[in-house]
ZAGURO-695069 format. One record per atom (N, C-alpha, C): residue number from 1; residue in three letters; x, y, z. Coordinates in Angstrom, 3 decimals. Layout:
<nodes>
[NUM "ALA" [X Y Z]]
...
</nodes>
This chain:
<nodes>
[1 "MET" [96.367 33.143 45.965]]
[1 "MET" [96.887 33.614 47.208]]
[1 "MET" [96.219 34.956 47.527]]
[2 "ASP" [95.144 34.891 48.386]]
[2 "ASP" [94.331 36.057 48.585]]
[2 "ASP" [94.908 36.994 49.547]]
[3 "GLU" [94.981 38.250 49.265]]
[3 "GLU" [95.433 39.358 50.163]]
[3 "GLU" [94.434 40.370 50.325]]
[4 "THR" [94.033 40.690 51.614]]
[4 "THR" [93.002 41.817 51.831]]
[4 "THR" [93.683 42.958 52.371]]
[5 "ALA" [93.482 44.117 51.833]]
[5 "ALA" [94.094 45.281 52.416]]
[5 "ALA" [93.099 46.144 53.071]]
[6 "GLU" [91.858 45.725 53.299]]
[6 "GLU" [90.944 46.631 53.910]]
[6 "GLU" [90.840 46.441 55.447]]
[7 "PRO" [91.166 47.334 56.303]]
[7 "PRO" [91.247 47.106 57.679]]
[7 "PRO" [89.737 47.079 58.141]]
[8 "GLY" [88.814 47.728 57.436]]
[8 "GLY" [87.316 47.756 57.769]]
[8 "GLY" [86.708 46.343 57.749]]
[9 "ALA" [87.397 45.466 57.175]]
[9 "ALA" [86.820 43.998 57.102]]
[9 "ALA" [86.736 43.482 58.542]]
[10 "GLY" [87.534 44.094 59.393]]
[10 "GLY" [87.440 43.806 60.844]]
[10 "GLY" [88.277 42.619 61.281]]
[11 "ARG" [88.566 42.677 62.498]]
[11 "ARG" [89.337 41.621 63.255]]
[11 "ARG" [88.466 40.359 63.282]]
[12 "ALA" [87.215 40.397 63.510]]
[12 "ALA" [86.373 39.227 63.671]]
[12 "ALA" [86.363 38.328 62.442]]
[13 "SER" [86.143 39.075 61.256]]
[13 "SER" [86.020 38.247 60.121]]
[13 "SER" [87.432 37.692 59.710]]
[14 "ALA" [88.450 38.391 60.079]]
[14 "ALA" [89.764 37.891 59.752]]
[14 "ALA" [90.057 36.541 60.649]]
[15 "GLU" [89.767 36.656 61.841]]
[15 "GLU" [89.840 35.444 62.745]]
[15 "GLU" [88.991 34.328 62.262]]
[16 "ALA" [87.846 34.677 61.757]]
[16 "ALA" [86.850 33.547 61.331]]
[16 "ALA" [87.545 32.844 60.206]]
[17 "ALA" [88.140 33.766 59.227]]
[17 "ALA" [88.780 33.093 58.151]]
[17 "ALA" [89.935 32.259 58.559]]
[18 "ALA" [90.700 32.652 59.575]]
[18 "ALA" [91.799 31.937 60.046]]
[18 "ALA" [91.379 30.590 60.588]]
[19 "MET" [90.187 30.576 61.367]]
[19 "MET" [89.722 29.304 61.883]]
[19 "MET" [89.305 28.338 60.789]]
[20 "ALA" [88.775 28.958 59.718]]
[20 "ALA" [88.319 28.056 58.584]]
[20 "ALA" [89.545 27.634 57.763]]
[21 "GLU" [90.602 28.362 57.696]]
[21 "GLU" [91.655 28.030 56.867]]
[21 "GLU" [92.888 27.333 57.435]]
[22 "GLY" [92.903 27.475 58.839]]
[22 "GLY" [94.068 26.767 59.444]]
[22 "GLY" [94.713 27.718 60.578]]
[23 "ASP" [95.872 27.393 61.034]]
[23 "ASP" [96.487 28.135 62.050]]
[23 "ASP" [96.819 29.511 61.569]]
[24 "SER" [96.795 30.436 62.376]]
[24 "SER" [97.035 31.903 62.132]]
[24 "SER" [97.893 32.556 63.246]]
[25 "ARG" [98.386 33.759 62.910]]
[25 "ARG" [99.111 34.565 63.844]]
[25 "ARG" [99.204 35.940 63.468]]
[26 "GLU" [99.151 36.762 64.390]]
[26 "GLU" [99.204 38.170 64.071]]
[26 "GLU" [100.730 38.723 64.087]]
[27 "PHE" [101.280 39.363 63.105]]
[27 "PHE" [102.665 39.959 63.024]]
[27 "PHE" [102.594 41.309 62.603]]
[28 "ILE" [103.831 41.906 63.001]]
[28 "ILE" [104.128 43.251 62.409]]
[28 "ILE" [104.925 43.101 61.219]]
[29 "ILE" [104.585 43.904 60.164]]
[29 "ILE" [105.326 43.891 58.860]]
[29 "ILE" [106.670 44.824 58.981]]
[30 "PRO" [107.719 44.370 58.799]]
[30 "PRO" [109.033 45.150 58.950]]
[30 "PRO" [109.010 46.237 57.835]]
[31 "SER" [109.717 47.303 58.101]]
[31 "SER" [109.947 48.478 57.214]]
[31 "SER" [110.899 47.977 56.024]]
[32 "LEU" [110.755 48.753 55.062]]
[32 "LEU" [111.655 48.563 53.814]]
[32 "LEU" [113.139 48.673 54.329]]
[33 "ALA" [113.394 49.592 55.225]]
[33 "ALA" [114.781 49.845 55.689]]
[33 "ALA" [115.291 48.642 56.320]]
[34 "HIS" [114.521 47.952 57.249]]
[34 "HIS" [114.965 46.763 57.917]]
[34 "HIS" [115.144 45.673 57.033]]
[35 "ARG" [114.418 45.528 55.907]]
[35 "ARG" [114.501 44.471 54.960]]
[35 "ARG" [115.840 44.607 54.172]]
[36 "PHE" [116.149 46.004 53.965]]
[36 "PHE" [117.257 46.241 53.048]]
[36 "PHE" [118.458 46.137 53.768]]
[37 "ILE" [118.599 46.392 55.135]]
[37 "ILE" [119.801 46.214 56.000]]
[37 "ILE" [119.993 44.720 56.128]]
[38 "ALA" [118.933 44.021 56.430]]
[38 "ALA" [119.168 42.544 56.521]]
[38 "ALA" [119.795 41.897 55.349]]
[39 "GLU" [119.277 42.340 54.081]]
[39 "GLU" [119.878 41.890 52.901]]
[39 "GLU" [121.307 42.182 52.840]]
[40 "MET" [121.623 43.326 53.216]]
[40 "MET" [123.034 43.827 53.068]]
[40 "MET" [124.040 43.114 53.955]]
[41 "VAL" [123.463 42.813 55.178]]
[41 "VAL" [124.240 41.986 56.071]]
[41 "VAL" [124.522 40.528 55.578]]
[42 "ASP" [123.616 40.035 54.965]]
[42 "ASP" [123.752 38.684 54.342]]
[42 "ASP" [124.672 38.670 53.004]]
[43 "PHE" [124.503 39.836 52.343]]
[43 "PHE" [125.488 39.976 51.295]]
[43 "PHE" [126.831 40.212 51.590]]
[44 "PHE" [127.186 40.864 52.617]]
[44 "PHE" [128.523 41.049 53.053]]
[44 "PHE" [129.124 39.725 53.553]]
[45 "ILE" [128.212 38.922 54.438]]
[45 "ILE" [128.710 37.617 54.928]]
[45 "ILE" [129.128 36.740 53.769]]
[46 "LEU" [128.162 36.655 52.788]]
[46 "LEU" [128.463 35.826 51.645]]
[46 "LEU" [129.477 36.289 50.774]]
[47 "PHE" [129.767 37.626 50.626]]
[47 "PHE" [130.748 37.983 49.828]]
[47 "PHE" [132.143 37.726 50.489]]
[48 "PHE" [132.205 37.828 51.865]]
[48 "PHE" [133.338 37.536 52.700]]
[48 "PHE" [133.776 35.922 52.447]]
[49 "ILE" [132.622 35.132 52.469]]
[49 "ILE" [132.928 33.743 52.202]]
[49 "ILE" [133.461 33.529 50.794]]
[50 "LYS" [132.797 34.151 49.869]]
[50 "LYS" [133.308 34.046 48.404]]
[50 "LYS" [134.712 34.393 48.241]]
[51 "ALA" [135.137 35.630 48.867]]
[51 "ALA" [136.461 36.074 48.698]]
[51 "ALA" [137.419 35.018 49.479]]
[52 "THR" [137.101 34.612 50.567]]
[52 "THR" [137.846 33.607 51.320]]
[52 "THR" [138.153 32.366 50.384]]
[53 "ILE" [137.138 31.880 49.902]]
[53 "ILE" [137.194 30.613 48.987]]
[53 "ILE" [138.096 30.976 47.727]]
[54 "VAL" [137.856 31.966 47.146]]
[54 "VAL" [138.614 32.360 45.921]]
[54 "VAL" [140.080 32.628 46.184]]
[55 "LEU" [140.320 33.238 47.297]]
[55 "LEU" [141.725 33.682 47.641]]
[55 "LEU" [142.438 32.393 48.132]]
[56 "SER" [141.661 31.435 48.712]]
[56 "SER" [142.289 30.140 49.124]]
[56 "SER" [142.625 29.303 47.852]]
[57 "ILE" [141.852 29.351 46.884]]
[57 "ILE" [142.057 28.581 45.633]]
[57 "ILE" [143.318 29.216 45.017]]
[58 "MET" [143.470 30.586 45.105]]
[58 "MET" [144.559 31.310 44.312]]
[58 "MET" [145.839 30.948 45.055]]
[59 "HIS" [145.797 30.850 46.387]]
[59 "HIS" [147.016 30.444 47.274]]
[59 "HIS" [147.373 29.156 46.874]]
[60 "LEU" [146.563 28.163 46.822]]
[60 "LEU" [146.792 26.836 46.493]]
[60 "LEU" [147.386 26.536 45.206]]
[61 "SER" [146.935 27.384 44.202]]
[61 "SER" [147.289 27.281 42.818]]
[61 "SER" [148.594 28.010 42.516]]
[62 "GLY" [149.127 28.824 43.457]]
[62 "GLY" [150.275 29.498 43.358]]
[62 "GLY" [150.294 30.761 42.499]]
[63 "ILE" [149.078 31.369 42.313]]
[63 "ILE" [148.756 32.435 41.429]]
[63 "ILE" [149.315 33.651 42.121]]
[64 "LYS" [150.295 34.451 41.456]]
[64 "LYS" [150.829 35.602 41.959]]
[64 "LYS" [150.125 36.945 41.736]]
[65 "ASP" [149.409 37.089 40.567]]
[65 "ASP" [148.807 38.387 40.350]]
[65 "ASP" [147.545 38.444 41.120]]
[66 "ILE" [147.474 38.836 42.274]]
[66 "ILE" [146.340 39.030 43.258]]
[66 "ILE" [145.353 39.798 42.675]]
[67 "SER" [145.702 41.028 42.243]]
[67 "SER" [144.782 42.166 41.890]]
[67 "SER" [143.923 41.710 40.691]]
[68 "LYS" [144.571 41.210 39.641]]
[68 "LYS" [143.752 40.684 38.542]]
[68 "LYS" [142.889 39.643 38.842]]
[69 "PHE" [143.343 38.507 39.599]]
[69 "PHE" [142.702 37.502 40.004]]
[69 "PHE" [141.440 37.864 40.758]]
[70 "ALA" [141.483 38.705 41.800]]
[70 "ALA" [140.446 39.340 42.645]]
[70 "ALA" [139.451 40.019 41.785]]
[71 "MET" [139.817 40.914 40.845]]
[71 "MET" [138.885 41.614 40.022]]
[71 "MET" [138.219 40.699 39.214]]
[72 "HIS" [138.723 39.673 38.680]]
[72 "HIS" [137.886 38.754 37.722]]
[72 "HIS" [137.082 37.839 38.561]]
[73 "TYR" [137.455 37.215 39.639]]
[73 "TYR" [136.714 36.266 40.243]]
[73 "TYR" [135.977 36.527 41.488]]
[74 "ILE" [136.348 37.612 42.198]]
[74 "ILE" [135.576 38.130 43.348]]
[74 "ILE" [134.628 39.050 43.044]]
[75 "ILE" [135.123 40.120 42.249]]
[75 "ILE" [134.148 41.276 41.849]]
[75 "ILE" [133.525 40.941 40.584]]
[76 "GLU" [134.001 39.969 39.705]]
[76 "GLU" [133.446 39.482 38.352]]
[76 "GLU" [133.555 40.710 37.442]]
[77 "GLU" [134.715 41.424 37.483]]
[77 "GLU" [134.945 42.466 36.528]]
[77 "GLU" [135.502 41.803 35.156]]
[78 "ILE" [134.776 42.400 34.025]]
[78 "ILE" [135.108 42.019 32.671]]
[78 "ILE" [135.707 43.072 31.953]]
[79 "ASP" [136.963 42.937 31.318]]
[79 "ASP" [137.521 44.071 30.589]]
[79 "ASP" [137.984 43.538 29.148]]
[80 "GLU" [138.685 44.416 28.454]]
[80 "GLU" [139.109 44.009 27.026]]
[80 "GLU" [140.183 42.944 27.113]]
[81 "ASP" [140.848 42.740 28.238]]
[81 "ASP" [141.974 41.768 28.363]]
[81 "ASP" [141.525 40.487 29.013]]
[82 "THR" [140.212 40.306 29.194]]
[82 "THR" [139.638 39.078 29.660]]
[82 "THR" [139.479 37.955 28.581]]
[83 "SER" [140.160 36.935 28.741]]
[83 "SER" [140.206 35.974 27.711]]
[83 "SER" [138.932 35.024 27.769]]
[84 "MET" [138.659 34.298 26.692]]
[84 "MET" [137.579 33.405 26.820]]
[84 "MET" [137.666 32.417 27.903]]
[85 "GLU" [138.830 31.840 27.980]]
[85 "GLU" [139.122 30.900 29.148]]
[85 "GLU" [138.784 31.584 30.511]]
[86 "ASP" [139.174 32.883 30.656]]
[86 "ASP" [138.908 33.416 31.956]]
[86 "ASP" [137.611 33.611 32.240]]
[87 "LEU" [136.804 34.146 31.094]]
[87 "LEU" [135.353 34.267 31.125]]
[87 "LEU" [134.599 32.979 31.418]]
[88 "GLN" [135.023 31.883 30.972]]
[88 "GLN" [134.360 30.606 31.264]]
[88 "GLN" [134.558 30.196 32.703]]
[89 "LYS" [135.864 30.490 33.263]]
[89 "LYS" [136.102 30.273 34.603]]
[89 "LYS" [135.264 31.126 35.528]]
[90 "MET" [135.180 32.399 35.170]]
[90 "MET" [134.408 33.354 35.932]]
[90 "MET" [132.847 32.855 35.981]]
[91 "MET" [132.358 32.332 34.818]]
[91 "MET" [131.059 31.944 34.824]]
[91 "MET" [130.772 30.738 35.724]]
[92 "ILE" [131.785 29.716 35.827]]
[92 "ILE" [131.776 28.645 36.633]]
[92 "ILE" [131.793 29.093 38.189]]
[93 "VAL" [132.742 29.940 38.473]]
[93 "VAL" [132.716 30.738 39.875]]
[93 "VAL" [131.527 31.330 40.225]]
[94 "ALA" [130.839 32.025 39.275]]
[94 "ALA" [129.700 32.715 39.619]]
[94 "ALA" [128.567 31.675 39.820]]
[95 "LEU" [128.521 30.603 39.025]]
[95 "LEU" [127.429 29.683 39.307]]
[95 "LEU" [127.537 28.890 40.528]]
[96 "ILE" [128.840 28.529 40.878]]
[96 "ILE" [129.071 28.018 42.178]]
[96 "ILE" [128.711 28.741 43.389]]
[97 "TYR" [128.998 30.148 43.219]]
[97 "TYR" [128.678 31.129 44.276]]
[97 "TYR" [127.164 31.308 44.415]]
[98 "ARG" [126.424 31.367 43.186]]
[98 "ARG" [125.006 31.404 43.385]]
[98 "ARG" [124.420 30.183 44.022]]
[99 "LEU" [124.895 28.968 43.805]]
[99 "LEU" [124.417 27.794 44.342]]
[99 "LEU" [124.705 27.796 45.911]]
[100 "LEU" [125.910 28.235 46.301]]
[100 "LEU" [126.233 28.506 47.643]]
[100 "LEU" [125.274 29.449 48.437]]
[101 "VAL" [124.886 30.546 47.738]]
[101 "VAL" [123.964 31.500 48.297]]
[101 "VAL" [122.669 30.788 48.490]]
[102 "CYS" [122.107 30.155 47.532]]
[102 "CYS" [120.938 29.275 47.522]]
[102 "CYS" [120.961 28.363 48.698]]
[103 "PHE" [122.056 27.602 49.035]]
[103 "PHE" [122.123 26.670 50.042]]
[103 "PHE" [122.074 27.391 51.449]]
[104 "TYR" [122.757 28.420 51.371]]
[104 "TYR" [122.826 29.292 52.665]]
[104 "TYR" [121.393 29.716 53.031]]
[105 "GLU" [120.701 30.246 52.034]]
[105 "GLU" [119.345 30.775 52.359]]
[105 "GLU" [118.366 29.468 52.700]]
[106 "ILE" [118.456 28.413 52.022]]
[106 "ILE" [117.689 27.224 52.171]]
[106 "ILE" [117.900 26.695 53.535]]
[107 "ILE" [119.178 26.548 53.949]]
[107 "ILE" [119.437 26.005 55.366]]
[107 "ILE" [118.983 27.015 56.499]]
[108 "CYS" [119.152 28.212 56.181]]
[108 "CYS" [118.873 29.306 57.191]]
[108 "CYS" [117.345 29.455 57.429]]
[109 "ILE" [116.712 29.508 56.145]]
[109 "ILE" [115.206 29.662 56.308]]
[109 "ILE" [114.478 28.509 56.788]]
[110 "TRP" [114.889 27.346 56.391]]
[110 "TRP" [114.244 26.135 56.706]]
[110 "TRP" [114.643 25.595 58.070]]
[111 "GLY" [116.075 25.601 58.324]]
[111 "GLY" [116.536 25.052 59.563]]
[111 "GLY" [116.797 25.909 60.681]]
[112 "ALA" [116.982 27.100 60.459]]
[112 "ALA" [117.413 28.180 61.534]]
[112 "ALA" [116.113 29.010 62.061]]
[113 "GLY" [114.923 28.419 62.096]]
[113 "GLY" [113.877 29.298 62.563]]
[113 "GLY" [113.458 30.341 61.511]]
[114 "GLY" [113.596 30.142 60.316]]
[114 "GLY" [113.095 31.121 59.314]]
[114 "GLY" [113.908 32.376 59.176]]
[115 "ALA" [115.152 32.448 59.389]]
[115 "ALA" [116.078 33.651 59.466]]
[115 "ALA" [117.444 33.355 59.030]]
[116 "THR" [117.894 34.078 58.109]]
[116 "THR" [119.297 34.181 57.815]]
[116 "THR" [120.007 35.022 58.861]]
[117 "PRO" [121.286 35.030 58.996]]
[117 "PRO" [121.892 35.938 60.023]]
[117 "PRO" [121.487 37.404 59.957]]
[118 "GLY" [121.269 37.896 58.613]]
[118 "GLY" [120.857 39.243 58.495]]
[118 "GLY" [119.548 39.491 58.938]]
[119 "LYS" [118.629 38.623 58.702]]
[119 "LYS" [117.241 38.705 59.206]]
[119 "LYS" [117.291 38.534 60.728]]
[120 "PHE" [118.000 37.572 61.185]]
[120 "PHE" [117.989 37.447 62.650]]
[120 "PHE" [118.499 38.593 63.540]]
[121 "LEU" [119.538 39.258 62.972]]
[121 "LEU" [120.101 40.463 63.579]]
[121 "LEU" [119.130 41.669 63.593]]
[122 "LEU" [118.337 41.707 62.516]]
[122 "LEU" [117.289 42.693 62.430]]
[122 "LEU" [115.911 42.333 63.012]]
[123 "GLY" [115.825 41.125 63.629]]
[123 "GLY" [114.590 40.686 64.246]]
[123 "GLY" [113.500 40.256 63.270]]
[124 "LEU" [114.015 39.693 62.103]]
[124 "LEU" [113.004 39.299 61.041]]
[124 "LEU" [112.978 37.711 60.987]]
[125 "ARG" [111.842 37.294 60.387]]
[125 "ARG" [111.865 35.893 60.016]]
[125 "ARG" [110.824 35.622 58.806]]
[126 "VAL" [111.018 34.425 58.217]]
[126 "VAL" [110.035 34.159 57.115]]
[126 "VAL" [109.176 33.062 57.657]]
[127 "VAL" [107.872 33.268 57.432]]
[127 "VAL" [106.817 32.278 57.911]]
[127 "VAL" [105.860 31.997 56.544]]
[128 "THR" [105.216 30.874 56.536]]
[128 "THR" [104.288 30.555 55.535]]
[128 "THR" [103.208 31.507 55.555]]
[129 "CYS" [102.580 31.754 54.390]]
[129 "CYS" [101.379 32.648 54.132]]
[129 "CYS" [100.602 32.364 52.951]]
[130 "ASP" [99.401 31.804 53.026]]
[130 "ASP" [98.515 31.784 52.025]]
[130 "ASP" [97.702 32.956 51.854]]
[131 "THR" [97.325 33.594 53.028]]
[131 "THR" [96.410 34.803 53.025]]
[131 "THR" [96.977 35.598 54.155]]
[132 "SER" [97.062 37.035 53.797]]
[132 "SER" [97.581 38.041 54.899]]
[132 "SER" [96.453 39.152 54.847]]
[133 "VAL" [95.954 39.279 56.058]]
[133 "VAL" [94.803 40.303 56.326]]
[133 "VAL" [95.265 41.347 57.152]]
[134 "LEU" [95.120 42.558 56.636]]
[134 "LEU" [95.676 43.773 57.294]]
[134 "LEU" [94.716 44.117 58.443]]
[135 "ILE" [95.273 44.129 59.606]]
[135 "ILE" [94.466 44.384 60.959]]
[135 "ILE" [94.514 45.800 61.317]]
[136 "ALA" [95.719 46.393 61.208]]
[136 "ALA" [95.930 47.785 61.532]]
[136 "ALA" [97.225 48.111 60.787]]
[137 "PRO" [97.692 49.453 60.703]]
[137 "PRO" [98.871 49.884 59.935]]
[137 "PRO" [100.062 48.992 60.369]]
[138 "SER" [100.752 48.331 59.367]]
[138 "SER" [101.823 47.645 59.534]]
[138 "SER" [101.670 46.230 60.377]]
[139 "ARG" [100.416 45.885 60.541]]
[139 "ARG" [100.035 44.634 61.310]]
[139 "ARG" [99.099 43.731 60.587]]
[140 "VAL" [99.395 42.574 60.343]]
[140 "VAL" [98.781 41.602 59.571]]
[140 "VAL" [98.437 40.255 60.190]]
[141 "LEU" [97.274 39.624 59.890]]
[141 "LEU" [96.960 38.339 60.416]]
[141 "LEU" [97.475 37.442 59.279]]
[142 "VAL" [98.390 36.571 59.620]]
[142 "VAL" [98.976 35.676 58.593]]
[142 "VAL" [98.301 34.221 58.738]]
[143 "ILE" [97.789 33.826 57.559]]
[143 "ILE" [97.026 32.534 57.495]]
[143 "ILE" [97.680 31.606 56.363]]
[144 "PRO" [98.093 30.424 56.782]]
[144 "PRO" [98.423 29.845 58.061]]
[144 "PRO" [99.959 30.422 58.320]]
[145 "SER" [100.189 30.569 59.540]]
[145 "SER" [101.495 30.864 59.964]]
[145 "SER" [102.334 29.719 60.584]]
[146 "SER" [103.205 29.269 59.926]]
[146 "SER" [104.076 28.067 60.481]]
[146 "SER" [105.525 28.279 59.950]]
[147 "ASN" [106.391 27.392 60.402]]
[147 "ASN" [107.683 27.323 59.919]]
[147 "ASN" [107.738 26.962 58.439]]
[148 "VAL" [108.781 27.378 57.761]]
[148 "VAL" [108.865 27.108 56.308]]
[148 "VAL" [109.508 25.759 56.067]]
[149 "SER" [108.909 24.969 55.195]]
[149 "SER" [109.350 23.738 54.882]]
[149 "SER" [110.675 23.767 54.025]]
[150 "MET" [111.446 22.655 53.873]]
[150 "MET" [112.426 22.563 53.061]]
[150 "MET" [112.118 22.932 51.580]]
[151 "THR" [110.947 22.283 51.075]]
[151 "THR" [110.683 22.517 49.744]]
[151 "THR" [110.323 24.013 49.558]]
[152 "THR" [109.545 24.521 50.375]]
[152 "THR" [109.178 26.009 50.217]]
[152 "THR" [110.335 26.891 50.280]]
[153 "SER" [111.385 26.534 51.147]]
[153 "SER" [112.582 27.370 51.329]]
[153 "SER" [113.499 27.260 49.985]]
[154 "THR" [113.492 26.083 49.544]]
[154 "THR" [114.196 25.860 48.080]]
[154 "THR" [113.703 26.650 47.050]]
[155 "ILE" [112.384 26.602 46.858]]
[155 "ILE" [111.668 27.395 45.767]]
[155 "ILE" [112.002 28.858 46.065]]
[156 "ARG" [111.807 29.372 47.203]]
[156 "ARG" [112.049 30.697 47.513]]
[156 "ARG" [113.456 31.119 47.219]]
[157 "ALA" [114.360 30.283 47.586]]
[157 "ALA" [115.838 30.723 47.382]]
[157 "ALA" [116.191 30.744 45.789]]
[158 "LEU" [115.670 29.588 45.136]]
[158 "LEU" [116.057 29.488 43.675]]
[158 "LEU" [115.471 30.612 42.942]]
[159 "ILE" [114.237 31.036 43.312]]
[159 "ILE" [113.662 32.089 42.413]]
[159 "ILE" [114.343 33.406 42.773]]
[160 "LYS" [114.513 33.731 44.004]]
[160 "LYS" [115.217 34.845 44.426]]
[160 "LYS" [116.542 35.065 43.910]]
[161 "ASN" [117.409 34.077 43.944]]
[161 "ASN" [118.791 34.179 43.538]]
[161 "ASN" [119.125 33.955 42.054]]
[162 "PHE" [118.253 33.137 41.294]]
[162 "PHE" [118.509 33.107 39.939]]
[162 "PHE" [117.832 34.038 39.107]]
[163 "SER" [116.960 34.906 39.770]]
[163 "SER" [116.411 36.038 39.033]]
[163 "SER" [117.517 37.061 38.791]]
[164 "ILE" [118.525 37.145 39.655]]
[164 "ILE" [119.672 38.006 39.605]]
[164 "ILE" [120.421 37.750 38.467]]
[165 "ALA" [120.590 36.375 37.969]]
[165 "ALA" [121.321 36.017 36.884]]
[165 "ALA" [120.606 36.406 35.594]]
[166 "SER" [119.399 36.718 35.629]]
[166 "SER" [118.665 37.398 34.464]]
[166 "SER" [118.639 38.816 34.601]]
[167 "PHE" [119.347 39.474 35.404]]
[167 "PHE" [119.535 40.899 35.620]]
[167 "PHE" [118.232 41.443 36.097]]
[168 "PHE" [117.339 40.681 36.737]]
[168 "PHE" [116.177 41.237 37.314]]
[168 "PHE" [116.132 40.930 38.851]]
[169 "PRO" [116.722 41.689 39.739]]
[169 "PRO" [116.690 41.506 41.091]]
[169 "PRO" [115.262 41.486 41.666]]
[170 "ALA" [114.783 40.223 41.930]]
[170 "ALA" [113.404 40.110 42.468]]
[170 "ALA" [112.969 40.717 43.663]]
[171 "PHE" [114.062 41.183 44.508]]
[171 "PHE" [113.916 41.915 45.822]]
[171 "PHE" [113.085 43.137 45.543]]
[172 "ILE" [113.206 43.854 44.542]]
[172 "ILE" [112.550 45.136 44.217]]
[172 "ILE" [111.074 44.994 44.140]]
[173 "THR" [110.592 43.724 43.772]]
[173 "THR" [109.118 43.528 43.644]]
[173 "THR" [108.319 43.800 44.877]]
[174 "LEU" [108.998 43.932 45.985]]
[174 "LEU" [108.409 44.141 47.305]]
[174 "LEU" [107.673 45.639 47.303]]
[175 "LEU" [108.205 46.342 46.286]]
[175 "LEU" [107.655 47.770 46.157]]
[175 "LEU" [106.220 47.688 45.507]]
[176 "PHE" [105.877 46.554 44.876]]
[176 "PHE" [104.669 46.585 44.155]]
[176 "PHE" [103.500 45.674 44.778]]
[177 "PHE" [103.856 44.868 45.797]]
[177 "PHE" [102.973 44.024 46.422]]
[177 "PHE" [102.477 44.404 47.722]]
[178 "GLN" [101.295 43.958 48.117]]
[178 "GLN" [100.977 44.390 49.555]]
[178 "GLN" [101.713 43.678 50.641]]
[179 "HIS" [101.864 44.386 51.715]]
[179 "HIS" [102.547 43.853 53.028]]
[179 "HIS" [104.019 43.561 52.685]]
[180 "ASN" [104.619 44.313 51.702]]
[180 "ASN" [106.119 44.219 51.348]]
[180 "ASN" [106.594 42.905 50.857]]
[181 "ARG" [105.544 42.048 50.318]]
[181 "ARG" [105.925 40.825 49.873]]
[181 "ARG" [106.689 40.841 48.495]]
[182 "THR" [107.620 40.125 48.243]]
[182 "THR" [108.315 39.979 46.918]]
[182 "THR" [107.628 38.975 46.120]]
[183 "ALA" [108.032 39.032 44.823]]
[183 "ALA" [107.407 37.983 43.832]]
[183 "ALA" [107.719 36.534 44.345]]
[184 "TYR" [109.080 36.345 44.868]]
[184 "TYR" [109.403 35.038 45.235]]
[184 "TYR" [108.680 34.554 46.545]]
[185 "ASP" [108.360 35.474 47.386]]
[185 "ASP" [107.465 35.177 48.539]]
[185 "ASP" [106.072 34.676 48.166]]
[186 "ILE" [105.550 35.512 47.211]]
[186 "ILE" [104.215 35.132 46.877]]
[186 "ILE" [104.148 33.667 46.116]]
[187 "VAL" [105.027 33.458 45.196]]
[187 "VAL" [105.130 32.222 44.568]]
[187 "VAL" [105.436 31.098 45.563]]
[188 "ALA" [106.267 31.306 46.609]]
[188 "ALA" [106.551 30.170 47.498]]
[188 "ALA" [105.628 30.108 48.684]]
[189 "GLY" [104.745 31.187 48.687]]
[189 "GLY" [103.830 31.192 49.809]]
[189 "GLY" [104.407 31.496 51.117]]
[190 "THR" [105.272 32.552 51.176]]
[190 "THR" [105.776 32.992 52.448]]
[190 "THR" [105.678 34.639 52.515]]
[191 "ILE" [105.993 35.059 53.703]]
[191 "ILE" [105.996 36.296 54.133]]
[191 "ILE" [107.071 36.725 55.037]]
[192 "VAL" [107.662 37.848 55.025]]
[192 "VAL" [108.700 38.312 55.943]]
[192 "VAL" [108.053 39.182 57.037]]
[193 "VAL" [108.272 38.769 58.241]]
[193 "VAL" [107.564 39.485 59.405]]
[193 "VAL" [108.568 39.823 60.517]]
[194 "ARG" [108.170 40.651 61.421]]
[194 "ARG" [109.060 40.815 62.696]]
[194 "ARG" [108.834 39.490 63.481]]
[195 "ARG" [110.135 39.054 64.026]]
[195 "ARG" [110.252 37.732 64.582]]
[195 "ARG" [109.211 37.567 65.783]]
[196 "ASN" [109.038 38.517 66.716]]
[196 "ASN" [108.086 38.355 67.689]]
[196 "ASN" [106.727 38.820 67.254]]
[197 "GLY" [105.812 37.855 67.093]]
[197 "GLY" [104.459 38.149 66.715]]
[197 "GLY" [103.689 38.942 67.692]]
[198 "VAL" [102.566 39.511 67.343]]
[198 "VAL" [101.908 40.301 68.267]]
[198 "VAL" [101.042 39.396 69.241]]
[199 "ARG" [100.725 38.223 68.798]]
[199 "ARG" [100.054 37.335 69.852]]
[199 "ARG" [100.515 35.813 69.349]]
</nodes>
């Protein structure tokens, strides 16, 4: 996946490459702050869903010790009193939650115009990207630029969310790649941009 960071390459050569490689569109790259806030909005939405599900299970099971249950299964806190049985249940809840997060992102990125609720509120979206050419500061020509397929959305969501299970939040890799792309964006062939393209 070729990325060019030289504005001097010129708009003409960028557009020539676009014609050769397929559909293209010019976008503004969102700031790190916008990306972070969008992730936080999605985190709180998903955390609320998780808490609702866990507390509903607790209510249906007739569990009285709300505080211990909440700490174990919502916040995933482990202490010296945590039994092996509780630990196994926590792992199952954590896996189910991670799959729920993946499903949430797959459906939103694939079926809702490339944006989770957090991205939508911040005016962001995910589009396909094999090549991104810097046209001006924070402005890139994305080649090709199209809606994300279900397969691409699934790959992106799985890498993003299961990297957290290995204690490596892939989100921070946007600090190291051009145009604020993360490792999972590069592998999946996507890029996060402002929803309204320049043209």
